[in-house]
Residue frames relative to the residue before (quaternion, step in Angstrom):
aa qw qx qy qz dx dy dz
X 1.0000 0.0000 0.0000 0.0000 0.00 0.00 0.00
X 0.1388 -0.7594 0.6288 0.0932 3.54 -1.17 0.83
X 0.4143 -0.5657 0.6271 0.3392 3.34 -1.55 -0.09
X 0.1282 -0.8197 0.5581 0.0133 3.62 -0.19 1.23
X 0.0897 -0.8105 0.5786 -0.0137 3.65 -0.71 1.09
X 0.0626 -0.8126 0.5794 0.0055 3.59 -0.78 1.02
X 0.3194 -0.7245 0.5835 0.1803 3.60 -0.47 1.17
X 0.0851 0.7915 -0.6050 0.0131 3.41 -1.50 0.44
X 0.6423 -0.5175 0.3301 0.4590 3.54 -0.98 0.26
X 0.5529 -0.5621 0.4680 0.3992 3.57 -1.09 0.69
X 0.7698 0.3869 -0.2512 0.4412 3.52 -1.07 0.88
X 0.6962 0.4044 -0.2382 0.5432 3.61 1.42 -0.37
X 0.3291 0.7598 -0.5244 0.1984 3.66 1.21 0.16
X 0.6708 0.5064 -0.3321 0.4281 3.75 0.90 -0.87
X 0.6022 0.5587 -0.3479 0.4518 3.65 1.06 -0.67
X 0.7217 0.4497 -0.2486 0.4638 3.51 0.93 -1.09
X 0.5751 0.5794 -0.3422 0.4652 3.48 1.09 -0.64
X 0.6979 0.4262 -0.2791 0.5034 3.67 0.91 -0.87
X 0.5515 0.5986 -0.3948 0.4262 3.54 1.10 -0.46
X 0.6999 0.4864 -0.2266 0.4714 3.41 0.96 -1.09
X 0.5827 0.5371 -0.3782 0.4785 3.59 1.07 -0.56
X 0.6767 0.4835 -0.3213 0.4529 3.59 0.89 -0.85
X 0.6598 0.4929 -0.3003 0.4812 3.55 1.20 -0.39
X 0.4497 -0.7316 0.4046 0.3143 3.53 1.42 0.00
X 0.2868 0.7667 -0.5125 0.2594 3.47 1.15 0.57
X 0.3564 -0.7669 0.4945 0.2009 3.57 -1.11 0.76
X 0.8557 0.2130 -0.1186 0.4565 3.57 -1.30 0.40
X 0.2078 0.8289 -0.4932 0.1625 3.49 1.01 0.95
X 0.0326 0.7677 -0.6389 0.0383 3.61 -0.98 0.87
X 0.2141 -0.7696 0.5868 0.1328 3.59 -1.29 0.69
X 0.0135 -0.7438 0.6660 0.0547 3.43 -1.23 0.56
X 0.7390 -0.4018 0.2551 0.4768 3.63 -1.20 -0.04
X 0.8782 0.1005 -0.0694 0.4623 3.47 -0.78 1.02
X 0.7908 0.1872 -0.1361 0.5666 3.58 1.24 0.21
X 0.0517 -0.7570 0.6471 0.0739 3.59 -1.20 0.38
X 0.1947 -0.7875 0.5840 0.0284 3.44 -1.04 1.22
X 0.0683 -0.7572 0.6491 0.0236 3.44 -1.42 0.34
X 0.3514 -0.6767 0.5619 0.3208 3.69 -1.28 -0.11
X 0.3006 0.7373 -0.5853 0.1532 3.40 -1.19 0.59
X 0.5238 -0.6249 0.4787 0.3256 3.61 -1.35 -0.04
X 0.7766 -0.3084 0.2095 0.5078 3.48 -1.20 -0.44
X 0.5485 0.5753 -0.4152 0.4424 3.67 1.05 -0.48
X 0.7017 0.4482 -0.3005 0.4651 3.65 0.77 -0.69
X 0.5558 0.5753 -0.3812 0.4634 3.49 1.15 -0.73
X 0.6888 0.4998 -0.2656 0.4531 3.57 0.71 -1.27
X 0.7193 0.4489 -0.3049 0.4337 3.58 0.64 -0.92
X 0.6268 0.5855 -0.2829 0.4292 3.48 1.06 -0.66
X 0.6331 0.5018 -0.2793 0.5190 3.46 1.17 -0.85
X 0.7429 0.4201 -0.2430 0.4610 3.57 0.72 -0.96
X 0.8077 0.3855 -0.1446 0.4220 3.64 0.75 -0.89
X 0.5994 0.5899 -0.3612 0.4029 3.62 1.04 -0.66
X 0.2427 -0.7860 0.5524 0.1349 3.62 -0.72 0.93
X 0.7924 0.3952 -0.1694 0.4328 3.61 0.94 -0.71
X 0.5539 0.6084 -0.3634 0.4370 3.50 1.41 -0.12
X 0.4414 -0.6876 0.5356 0.2133 3.56 -1.23 0.64
X 0.8043 -0.0543 0.0870 0.5853 3.43 1.04 -0.82
X 0.2506 -0.6845 0.6335 0.2596 3.68 -1.31 -0.03
X 0.0664 -0.8065 0.5861 -0.0409 3.41 -0.59 1.09
X 0.1949 -0.7479 0.5963 0.2172 3.64 -1.15 0.37
X 0.3828 -0.7250 0.5329 0.2092 3.55 -0.74 1.01
X 0.2587 -0.7847 0.5601 0.0595 3.52 -0.79 1.33
X 0.7652 -0.2762 0.2034 0.5448 3.61 1.03 -0.72
X 0.1662 -0.7782 0.5924 0.1258 3.46 -1.30 0.20
X 0.0426 0.8509 -0.5135 0.1021 3.67 -0.77 0.99
X 0.4714 -0.6507 0.4712 0.3638 3.51 -1.07 0.33
X 0.1593 -0.7795 0.5937 0.1208 3.61 -1.26 0.63
X 0.3378 0.7632 -0.4988 0.2337 3.47 1.25 0.39
X 0.6605 -0.5844 0.3369 0.3296 3.42 -1.11 0.75
X 0.1324 -0.8111 0.5668 0.0577 3.68 -0.78 0.94
X 0.5441 -0.6416 0.4196 0.3409 3.56 -0.90 0.77
X 0.8181 0.2460 -0.2346 0.4638 3.51 -1.01 0.95
X 0.6872 0.4373 -0.2579 0.5197 3.48 1.33 0.08
X 0.4935 -0.6560 0.4567 0.3428 3.49 -1.08 0.59
X 0.7029 -0.5232 0.2671 0.4010 3.66 -1.10 0.49
X 0.7038 0.4351 -0.2520 0.5019 3.60 1.14 -0.44
X 0.4062 0.7522 -0.4320 0.2874 3.52 1.06 -0.13
X 0.6835 0.4833 -0.2840 0.4676 3.60 0.82 -1.10
X 0.6768 0.4838 -0.3171 0.4553 3.57 0.99 -0.74
X 0.6463 0.4927 -0.3433 0.4709 3.59 1.01 -0.48
X 0.7080 0.4325 -0.2975 0.4724 3.38 0.78 -0.77
X 0.5745 0.5467 -0.3986 0.4607 3.68 0.98 -0.44
X 0.6750 0.4789 -0.3182 0.4624 3.66 0.84 -0.82
X 0.6448 0.5646 -0.3113 0.4106 3.46 1.07 -0.89
X 0.6974 0.4619 -0.2856 0.4677 3.59 1.22 -0.38
X 0.5009 0.6447 -0.4000 0.4165 3.60 1.40 0.09
X 0.3987 -0.7208 0.4970 0.2728 3.61 -0.81 0.93
X 0.0105 -0.8554 0.5161 0.0417 3.63 0.55 0.92
X 0.5707 0.6363 -0.3529 0.3807 3.62 1.25 -0.70
X 0.6096 0.5983 -0.3449 0.3892 3.58 1.30 -0.50
X 0.7816 0.2718 -0.1199 0.5485 3.39 1.34 -0.49
X 0.7102 0.3761 -0.1967 0.5616 3.63 1.28 -0.23
X 0.2428 -0.7975 0.5309 0.1524 3.58 -0.52 1.16
X 0.6990 -0.4940 0.3288 0.3990 3.57 -1.37 0.46
X 0.7082 0.3971 -0.2577 0.5238 3.80 0.98 -0.49
X 0.4991 0.6983 -0.4066 0.3131 3.68 1.01 -0.23
X 0.4464 -0.6562 0.5397 0.2810 3.70 -1.06 0.75
X 0.1655 -0.7856 0.5879 0.0996 3.53 -0.89 0.69
X 0.0047 0.7859 -0.6167 0.0440 3.74 -0.53 1.12
X 0.2564 -0.7705 0.5814 0.0506 3.58 -0.92 1.20
X 0.0974 0.7554 -0.6459 0.0528 3.65 -0.89 0.99
X 0.2493 0.8217 -0.5028 0.0993 3.57 -1.13 0.25
X 0.3090 -0.7478 0.5570 0.1873 3.55 -1.16 -0.36
X 0.0804 -0.7966 0.5943 0.0765 3.56 -1.15 0.38
X 0.0263 -0.8029 0.5938 -0.0447 3.49 -0.93 0.98
X 0.8473 0.0867 -0.0578 0.5208 3.67 -0.98 0.73
X 0.5647 0.5887 -0.3623 0.4509 3.63 0.98 0.89
X 0.5349 -0.6020 0.4858 0.3399 3.57 -1.12 0.44
X 0.6518 0.4132 -0.3079 0.5564 3.49 1.27 -0.38
X 0.0538 0.8648 -0.4892 0.0992 3.52 0.42 1.23
X 0.6085 0.5547 -0.3451 0.4505 3.62 1.25 -0.30
X 0.3100 -0.7710 0.5172 0.2048 3.49 -0.30 1.11
X 0.6585 0.5181 -0.3411 0.4261 3.66 0.71 -0.85
X 0.6140 0.5197 -0.3418 0.4859 3.57 1.12 -0.84
X 0.6611 0.4856 -0.3300 0.4672 3.65 0.75 -1.02
X 0.6312 0.5295 -0.3538 0.4428 3.71 0.84 -0.73
X 0.6708 0.5181 -0.3006 0.4373 3.51 0.87 -0.80
X 0.6771 0.4871 -0.2936 0.4670 3.48 0.97 -0.97
X 0.6477 0.5136 -0.3232 0.4607 3.52 0.94 -0.92
X 0.6109 0.5605 -0.3537 0.4330 3.71 0.97 -0.72
X 0.7154 0.4526 -0.2711 0.4582 3.44 0.91 -1.33
X 0.6516 0.4881 -0.3679 0.4493 3.69 0.91 -0.44
X 0.6386 0.5149 -0.3445 0.4565 3.51 1.01 -0.65
X 0.6231 0.5217 -0.3436 0.4707 3.55 0.94 -0.73
X 0.6663 0.5131 -0.3100 0.4436 3.51 0.87 -1.04
X 0.6591 0.5132 -0.3110 0.4533 3.62 0.87 -0.88
X 0.7004 0.4830 -0.2669 0.4528 3.62 0.96 -0.93
X 0.6236 0.5368 -0.3096 0.4765 3.48 1.10 -0.58
X 0.6425 0.5160 -0.2933 0.4846 3.49 1.04 -0.81
X 0.6505 0.5302 -0.2745 0.4695 3.57 1.03 -0.97
X 0.8085 0.3449 -0.1644 0.4476 3.42 0.91 -0.97
X 0.3939 -0.7739 0.4002 0.2929 3.42 1.55 0.19
X 0.5023 0.5881 -0.4384 0.4579 3.64 1.03 1.03
X 0.4225 -0.6769 0.5580 0.2281 3.46 -1.50 0.41
X 0.7821 0.1468 -0.1277 0.5920 3.66 1.15 0.18
X 0.2344 -0.7267 0.6362 0.1106 3.48 -1.29 0.71
X 0.3831 -0.7730 0.4646 0.1998 3.54 -0.58 1.26
X 0.1352 -0.8250 0.5259 0.1567 3.71 1.16 -0.68
X 0.3087 0.7663 -0.4901 0.2781 3.43 0.91 1.04
X 0.6491 0.5404 -0.2968 0.4456 3.59 1.24 -0.51
X 0.8234 -0.3065 0.1895 0.4383 3.45 -1.38 -0.32
X 0.4519 -0.6957 0.4553 0.3232 3.71 -0.72 0.84
X 0.1803 -0.7254 0.6630 0.0402 3.52 -1.19 0.87
X 0.1352 -0.7988 0.5844 0.0460 3.70 -0.42 1.24
X 0.2016 -0.7264 0.6554 0.0471 3.45 -0.76 1.37
X 0.1057 -0.7633 0.6368 0.0252 3.56 -0.96 1.13
X 0.1294 -0.7683 0.6233 0.0672 3.52 -1.19 0.91
X 0.0822 -0.7601 0.6404 0.0731 3.43 -1.26 0.48
X 0.0576 -0.7897 0.6103 0.0235 3.63 -0.55 1.11
X 0.0903 0.7616 -0.6367 0.0802 3.43 -0.73 1.11
X 0.8575 -0.0330 0.0249 0.5129 3.64 -0.98 1.04
X 0.6683 -0.5787 0.2322 0.4057 3.47 1.13 1.05
X 0.5380 0.5132 -0.4211 0.5195 3.44 1.23 0.81
X 0.1305 -0.7930 0.5948 0.0204 3.40 -0.65 1.22
X 0.1322 -0.7533 0.6443 0.0003 3.55 -1.09 1.25
X 0.1478 -0.8203 0.5515 0.0333 3.68 -0.64 1.03
X 0.0901 -0.8021 0.5896 -0.0298 3.58 -0.67 1.04
X 0.2638 -0.6850 0.6492 0.1992 3.44 -1.48 0.27
X 0.3003 -0.7687 0.5371 0.1745 3.60 -0.66 1.15
X 0.2128 -0.7767 0.5876 0.0792 3.59 -0.76 1.19
X 0.6245 0.5947 -0.3348 0.3798 3.72 1.23 -0.29
X 0.1806 -0.7741 0.5666 0.2168 3.57 0.67 -1.13
X 0.7938 0.0491 -0.0462 0.6045 3.61 -0.37 -0.97
X 0.5718 -0.6341 0.4035 0.3289 3.66 -0.80 1.02
X 0.5744 -0.6418 0.3959 0.3186 3.47 -1.22 0.78
X 0.5471 0.5846 -0.4265 0.4207 3.59 1.14 -0.42
X 0.6454 0.4990 -0.3568 0.4552 3.71 0.91 -0.35
X 0.1171 -0.8504 0.5085 0.0676 3.66 0.28 1.24
X 0.5757 -0.5553 0.4444 0.4034 3.66 1.07 -0.54
X 0.7037 0.4917 -0.3125 0.4067 3.69 0.89 -0.38
X 0.6859 0.4407 -0.2616 0.5166 3.61 1.19 -0.45
X 0.0818 -0.7899 0.6069 0.0337 3.48 -0.73 1.23
X 0.7663 0.1815 -0.0660 0.6127 3.44 1.23 -0.69
X 0.0500 -0.7936 0.6036 0.0580 3.63 -1.23 0.50
X 0.5545 -0.5518 0.4931 0.3806 3.62 -1.29 0.21
X 0.7898 -0.3665 0.2342 0.4325 3.53 -1.41 0.11
X 0.8461 0.1297 -0.0310 0.5160 3.67 0.72 -0.92
X 0.0426 0.8212 -0.5690 0.0055 3.66 0.49 0.94
X 0.3852 -0.6535 0.5892 0.2780 3.46 -1.41 0.39
X 0.5537 -0.6121 0.4605 0.3266 3.51 -1.01 0.82
X 0.5744 -0.6316 0.4160 0.3132 3.53 -1.04 0.97
X 0.6544 0.5211 -0.2965 0.4608 3.62 0.95 -0.85
X 0.6726 0.4437 -0.2864 0.5183 3.60 0.92 -0.72
X 0.5917 0.5224 -0.3656 0.4932 3.72 0.97 -0.56
X 0.6799 0.5235 -0.2781 0.4317 3.60 0.90 -0.94
X 0.6296 0.5310 -0.3334 0.4587 3.48 1.18 -0.67
X 0.6104 0.6187 -0.2778 0.4092 3.37 1.12 -1.25
X 0.7028 0.4929 -0.2444 0.4510 3.48 0.96 -1.24
X 0.6178 0.5648 -0.3340 0.4333 3.47 1.10 -0.60
X 0.6802 0.4702 -0.2486 0.5044 3.34 1.11 -0.97
X 0.6872 0.4473 -0.2989 0.4883 3.63 1.23 -0.29
X 0.4564 -0.7597 0.3752 0.2716 3.51 1.36 0.36
X 0.1532 0.7753 -0.5735 0.2157 3.49 0.96 1.12
X 0.0073 -0.8103 0.5848 -0.0363 3.55 -0.76 1.09
X 0.7781 -0.3126 0.2626 0.4774 3.54 -1.36 -0.17
X 0.7939 0.3211 -0.1828 0.4828 3.74 0.76 -0.72
X 0.3414 0.7787 -0.4770 0.2226 3.52 1.20 0.21
X 0.1316 -0.7056 0.6695 0.1916 3.68 -1.08 0.42
X 0.1621 -0.8425 0.5135 -0.0129 3.49 -0.08 1.38
X 0.0265 -0.8124 0.5825 -0.0108 3.67 -0.82 1.02
X 0.0125 0.7667 -0.6418 -0.0057 3.42 -1.05 0.92
X 0.2343 -0.8185 0.5122 0.1132 3.54 -0.41 1.29
X 0.7144 0.3482 -0.2481 0.5540 3.53 1.39 0.23
X 0.0773 0.9217 -0.3790 -0.0279 3.38 1.26 0.73
X 0.2651 -0.8097 0.5007 0.1534 3.69 1.12 -0.37
X 0.7971 -0.2182 0.1865 0.5313 3.47 -0.50 -1.17
X 0.6008 -0.6554 0.2797 0.3624 3.53 1.40 0.28
X 0.2429 0.8339 -0.4644 0.1732 3.60 1.44 0.36
X 0.6687 0.4811 -0.2998 0.4811 3.66 0.70 -1.01
X 0.7229 0.4694 -0.2893 0.4165 3.55 0.67 -1.06
X 0.6941 0.4880 -0.2876 0.4443 3.57 0.90 -0.93
X 0.5851 0.5418 -0.3298 0.5053 3.56 1.21 -0.86
X 0.6450 0.5222 -0.3158 0.4598 3.65 0.88 -1.07
X 0.7335 0.4479 -0.2968 0.4163 3.58 0.64 -1.00
X 0.6137 0.5286 -0.3276 0.4865 3.60 1.05 -0.74
X 0.6420 0.5216 -0.3053 0.4717 3.62 1.02 -0.90
X 0.6811 0.5125 -0.2920 0.4338 3.57 0.79 -0.89
X 0.7566 0.3525 -0.1858 0.5184 3.47 1.16 -0.75
X 0.4603 -0.7226 0.4136 0.3080 3.51 1.38 0.42
X 0.3338 0.6875 -0.5734 0.2951 3.72 0.83 0.80
X 0.4482 -0.6929 0.5294 0.1969 3.54 -0.61 1.29
X 0.4581 -0.7115 0.4514 0.2832 3.65 -0.74 1.04
X 0.7544 0.3993 -0.2300 0.4675 3.69 1.02 -0.63
X 0.3094 0.8063 -0.4723 0.1760 3.51 1.39 -0.02
X 0.8247 0.2924 -0.0945 0.4748 3.64 0.83 -1.08
X 0.6673 0.4608 -0.3193 0.4903 3.55 1.11 0.61
X 0.4474 -0.7085 0.4875 0.2454 3.56 -1.19 0.38
X 0.2645 -0.7739 0.5612 0.1272 3.41 -1.31 0.37
X 0.6543 -0.5341 0.3350 0.4177 3.66 -1.10 0.67
X 0.7448 0.4705 -0.2773 0.3834 3.58 0.56 -0.90
X 0.4944 0.6474 -0.4228 0.3970 3.62 1.36 -0.02
X 0.6981 0.4563 -0.2560 0.4887 3.54 1.26 -0.52
X 0.5531 0.6108 -0.4209 0.3793 3.58 1.26 0.15
X 0.5005 -0.6571 0.4566 0.3305 3.60 -0.95 0.73
X 0.6576 0.5449 -0.3364 0.3968 3.53 1.14 -0.20
X 0.6992 0.3973 -0.2769 0.5259 3.39 1.38 0.23
X 0.4342 -0.7041 0.5178 0.2181 3.58 -0.79 1.16
X 0.4975 -0.6805 0.4678 0.2658 3.57 -0.86 1.09
X 0.5816 0.5847 -0.3563 0.4392 3.50 1.33 -0.64
X 0.5465 0.6025 -0.4188 0.4036 3.67 0.94 -0.46
X 0.7087 0.4301 -0.2366 0.5068 3.53 0.79 -1.07
X 0.6178 0.5153 -0.3893 0.4486 3.65 0.89 -0.66
X 0.6738 0.4806 -0.3211 0.4603 3.67 0.88 -0.76
X 0.6557 0.5041 -0.3384 0.4488 3.57 0.95 -0.82
X 0.6616 0.5004 -0.3062 0.4672 3.59 0.96 -0.70
X 0.6317 0.4807 -0.3440 0.5015 3.66 1.12 -0.63
X 0.6693 0.4782 -0.3367 0.4582 3.62 0.89 -0.66
X 0.6551 0.4696 -0.3518 0.4760 3.58 1.01 -0.43
X 0.6163 0.5128 -0.3707 0.4687 3.61 0.96 -0.69
X 0.6228 0.5569 -0.3720 0.4045 3.66 0.85 -0.63
X 0.6701 0.5202 -0.2828 0.4476 3.57 1.15 -0.68
X 0.4917 0.6776 -0.4496 0.3113 3.70 1.08 -0.20
X 0.1684 -0.7891 0.5867 0.0683 3.48 -0.93 0.98
X 0.1851 -0.8261 0.5266 0.0775 3.56 -0.07 1.31
X 0.6631 0.5447 -0.2615 0.4419 3.51 1.27 -0.57
X 0.3736 0.7309 -0.4795 0.3101 3.54 1.27 0.22
X 0.4218 -0.7395 0.4960 0.1709 3.51 -1.11 1.05
X 0.3173 0.7745 -0.4946 0.2342 3.65 1.37 0.24
X 0.0569 0.7746 -0.6299 -0.0063 3.50 -1.33 0.58
X 0.2869 -0.7803 0.5435 0.1157 3.52 -0.92 0.98
X 0.1147 -0.7600 0.6379 0.0488 3.54 -1.06 0.95
X 0.0080 -0.8344 0.5496 -0.0409 3.71 -0.65 1.09
X 0.0318 -0.7892 0.6124 -0.0344 3.47 -0.94 0.84
X 0.1268 0.7514 -0.6443 0.0647 3.63 -1.05 0.74
X 0.4978 -0.6482 0.4953 0.2945 3.55 -1.16 0.63
X 0.6509 0.5241 -0.2622 0.4826 3.53 1.32 -0.27
X 0.3156 -0.7828 0.4735 0.2520 3.67 -0.27 1.01
X 0.5917 0.5433 -0.3835 0.4556 3.66 1.25 -0.48
X 0.6363 0.4798 -0.3709 0.4769 3.67 0.99 -0.59
X 0.6131 0.5500 -0.3655 0.4336 3.75 1.01 -0.44
X 0.6702 0.4739 -0.2553 0.5110 3.41 1.05 -0.91
X 0.6429 0.4948 -0.3358 0.4787 3.68 1.01 -0.59
X 0.6246 0.5467 -0.3482 0.4357 3.57 0.98 -0.85
X 0.6579 0.4975 -0.2847 0.4885 3.69 1.08 -0.93
X 0.6796 0.5084 -0.3263 0.4161 3.56 0.88 -0.74
X 0.6468 0.4696 -0.3036 0.5186 3.57 1.13 -0.91
X 0.5878 0.5381 -0.3995 0.4531 3.73 0.89 -0.62
X 0.6859 0.4624 -0.3344 0.4516 3.63 0.78 -1.01
X 0.6550 0.5118 -0.3414 0.4387 3.60 0.96 -0.71
X 0.6506 0.4928 -0.2878 0.5011 3.58 1.15 -0.73
X 0.4506 -0.7374 0.4232 0.2723 3.58 1.09 -0.18
X 0.6054 0.5250 -0.3411 0.4914 3.51 1.28 0.73
X 0.3135 0.7901 -0.4963 0.1767 3.67 1.16 0.30
X 0.5355 0.6505 -0.3690 0.3924 3.54 1.20 -0.50
X 0.7137 0.4843 -0.1879 0.4699 3.57 1.22 -0.72
X 0.6344 0.5777 -0.2722 0.4356 3.48 1.52 0.04
X 0.0135 -0.7117 0.7015 0.0329 3.50 -1.29 0.72
X 0.0761 0.8095 -0.5636 0.1461 3.60 -0.37 1.38
X 0.1416 0.7677 -0.6169 0.0999 3.58 -1.00 0.80
X 0.6163 -0.5394 0.4852 0.3063 3.47 -1.53 0.49
X 0.2698 0.7946 -0.5096 0.1900 3.47 -0.68 1.13
X 0.3810 -0.7282 0.5016 0.2700 3.62 -0.71 0.67
X 0.6175 -0.5550 0.4029 0.3852 3.60 -1.06 0.71
X 0.6709 0.4968 -0.3666 0.4107 3.68 0.68 -0.69
X 0.6765 0.5029 -0.2666 0.4674 3.65 1.30 -0.35
X 0.4330 0.7530 -0.4113 0.2763 3.48 1.43 -0.06
X 0.0516 -0.7918 0.6078 0.0324 3.67 -0.76 0.80
X 0.3829 -0.7523 0.5096 0.1666 3.55 -0.63 1.32
X 0.1654 -0.7577 0.6194 0.1219 3.58 -1.05 0.79
X 0.5679 -0.6156 0.4060 0.3657 3.56 -0.79 1.17
X 0.8262 0.2998 -0.2408 0.4118 3.55 -1.14 0.81
X 0.5039 0.6447 -0.4154 0.3973 3.57 1.32 -0.22
X 0.2655 -0.7168 0.6294 0.1400 3.56 -1.27 0.73
X 0.1706 -0.8041 0.5659 0.0634 3.58 -0.27 1.29
X 0.1159 0.7453 -0.6494 0.0972 3.48 -1.06 1.05
X 0.1178 0.8204 -0.5300 0.1793 3.55 -0.55 1.30
X 0.2768 -0.7021 0.6442 0.1239 3.47 -1.39 0.54
X 0.0823 -0.8097 0.5799 0.0373 3.69 0.34 1.14
X 0.7056 -0.4806 0.3528 0.3830 3.43 -1.42 0.53
X 0.3334 -0.7788 0.4837 0.2198 3.70 -0.83 0.74
X 0.5452 -0.5668 0.4682 0.4028 3.57 0.82 -0.60
X 0.6192 0.5813 -0.3406 0.4033 3.68 1.20 -0.45
X 0.8437 0.1852 -0.0347 0.5027 3.41 0.96 -0.95
X 0.7848 0.3219 -0.1567 0.5059 3.67 1.03 -0.66
X 0.7978 0.0454 -0.0181 0.6009 3.61 1.10 -0.70
X 0.5391 -0.5683 0.4799 0.3951 3.58 -1.13 0.21
X 0.7148 -0.5052 0.2997 0.3796 3.48 -1.24 0.55
X 0.6662 0.5232 -0.2948 0.4421 3.57 1.00 -0.87
X 0.6194 0.5139 -0.3171 0.5017 3.51 1.17 -0.69
X 0.6197 0.5010 -0.3652 0.4812 3.57 0.87 -0.80
X 0.6863 0.5139 -0.2860 0.4279 3.63 0.64 -0.97
X 0.5907 0.5593 -0.3391 0.4726 3.58 1.25 -0.56
X 0.6294 0.5517 -0.2909 0.4635 3.45 1.16 -0.88
X 0.6464 0.5637 -0.2787 0.4322 3.54 1.09 -0.97
X 0.6210 0.5547 -0.2939 0.4693 3.41 1.24 -0.83
X 0.6249 0.4982 -0.3122 0.5136 3.61 1.05 -1.03
X 0.6780 0.4711 -0.3509 0.4419 3.66 0.59 -0.89
X 0.6425 0.4627 -0.3978 0.4635 3.80 0.83 -0.49
X 0.6413 0.5097 -0.3587 0.4475 3.68 1.02 -0.27
X 0.7408 0.4810 -0.1920 0.4278 3.41 0.98 -1.02
X 0.6781 0.4027 -0.2431 0.5647 3.48 1.20 -0.82
X 0.3765 -0.7388 0.5071 0.2351 3.64 -0.57 1.28
X 0.6448 -0.5421 0.3933 0.3684 3.48 -1.39 0.65
X 0.7451 0.3793 -0.2482 0.4893 3.67 0.85 -0.49
X 0.4033 0.7095 -0.4630 0.3459 3.57 1.19 0.43
X 0.3318 -0.7091 0.5682 0.2535 3.63 -1.14 0.48
X 0.1813 0.8152 -0.5228 0.1713 3.57 -0.44 1.17
X 0.1464 -0.7413 0.6520 0.0633 3.65 -1.04 0.75
X 0.0315 -0.7703 0.6343 -0.0579 3.57 -0.99 1.15
X 0.1775 -0.7608 0.6134 0.1160 3.51 -1.02 0.97
X 0.1555 0.7930 -0.5740 0.1322 3.72 -0.69 1.07
X 0.3858 -0.7171 0.5072 0.2823 3.54 -1.08 0.55
X 0.4660 0.7178 -0.3907 0.3389 3.61 1.40 -0.27
X 0.3112 -0.7543 0.5386 0.2099 3.73 -0.60 0.99
X 0.6929 0.4357 -0.2919 0.4948 3.57 1.33 -0.21
X 0.2630 0.7965 -0.5137 0.1803 3.54 1.12 0.29
X 0.6801 0.4715 -0.3181 0.4625 3.68 0.66 -1.08
X 0.6409 0.5129 -0.3678 0.4370 3.62 0.88 -0.61
X 0.7000 0.4749 -0.2651 0.4629 3.46 0.86 -1.01
X 0.6319 0.5301 -0.2952 0.4823 3.59 1.09 -0.90
X 0.4849 -0.6972 0.4258 0.3121 3.65 1.06 -0.56
X 0.8299 0.1161 -0.1013 0.5363 3.72 1.17 0.00
X 0.5354 -0.6114 0.4640 0.3524 3.51 -1.07 0.65
X 0.4775 -0.6638 0.5017 0.2821 3.55 -1.20 0.62
X 0.5019 -0.6031 0.4851 0.3861 3.61 -0.97 0.61
X 0.8245 -0.0117 0.0238 0.5653 3.72 0.85 -0.73
X 0.1405 -0.7672 0.6236 0.0530 3.58 -1.09 0.87
X 0.1251 -0.7765 0.6174 0.0116 3.51 -1.29 0.87
X 0.3380 -0.7163 0.5663 0.2279 3.74 -0.71 0.66
X 0.0852 0.7780 -0.6130 0.1079 3.60 -0.74 1.20
X 0.2479 -0.7434 0.5751 0.2349 3.51 -1.20 0.20
X 0.1880 -0.7461 0.6312 0.0975 3.55 -1.03 0.93
X 0.7563 -0.0885 -0.0141 0.6481 3.57 -0.01 1.40
X 0.7366 -0.2976 0.2501 0.5534 3.66 -0.73 -1.10
X 0.5243 0.6397 -0.4225 0.3708 3.73 1.18 0.13
X 0.2420 -0.7527 0.5825 0.1889 3.62 -0.69 0.92
X 0.1537 -0.8088 0.5637 -0.0670 3.36 -0.88 1.37
X 0.1996 -0.7016 0.6366 0.2504 3.47 -1.34 -0.02
X 0.3301 -0.7034 0.5990 0.1937 3.55 -1.23 0.88
X 0.1074 -0.8052 0.5808 0.0526 3.75 -0.37 1.26
X 0.0542 -0.8100 0.5829 -0.0348 3.48 -0.76 1.06
X 0.0929 -0.7654 0.6353 -0.0436 3.49 -1.07 1.31
X 0.0988 0.7592 -0.6404 0.0604 3.47 -1.30 0.65
X 0.6910 -0.5070 0.3383 0.3886 3.59 -1.20 0.39
């Protein structure tokens, strides 16, 4: 049994926690930007394949203080802490060891220096465990991730490799795409279901619509991609075969979901259709070029959109002009969810949201504004 930690976007912890509940994970707990649980390799495999809102699946190796100690150098507590971790339980004598991490509010502020110390300690621990004087590091890479916060160091082993938001269907994107994991969380909060008629008037590269279609049809996001730990000798290939088989059985091809996408840019329309084709859901799509002022709401649609912010694609006043148009063309009784960083969004849109939630889109602090009848 491991302590499994899944980082996520701030504000999506409740979404991710419920996903782990559906996977029957044990001992689930949530903190800012991460949800953890207990489980074995079966849970690791299922989490990598099926979680929609997680960024990675990590195994926690240990946690210890790196505060300065009298009579020791600044890095001694870090070296000694890593030396106490049972690395040999998950890293073989031929495996490559890569160290990545971050440090905040700590005297050990140099990340490269911390990487070097952790690598030295890990090699020393493994050589001692395997009774050898050298490690060839010719086998599968194992990425050790560390996080130092307020002189507390937590060390993880990354089972995922390429981040989970990279589903495999997006080869190209428009200028400001929303990350797939954030989109999936927003769709969960917007109650997208098997019979939803989802509409995005600013569809861009189609992220909301594609994630919505796959969610409605219960197509696991990681079903057709690989993960770092699948190459490890410590993991049985049967575990991932079983997890993929279980995920495949959940697919619902009879879902009545349909996606309606619009964008003023004809290249975005073509990109949405191409990405939908690669994602295997193009038959659920109706997409066309259209300005927001020409939008016509269809009764029963669930609108979810990420309109231009002004930071990257348009200036703020142009973005606010779009918000005013949205307020006119989205009926007062329509169901819609909008993510925006503009504190004046509600004033420009013309009505107060029924619910607001703070989220981050990349490094941009946003609000999720939700409206319903």
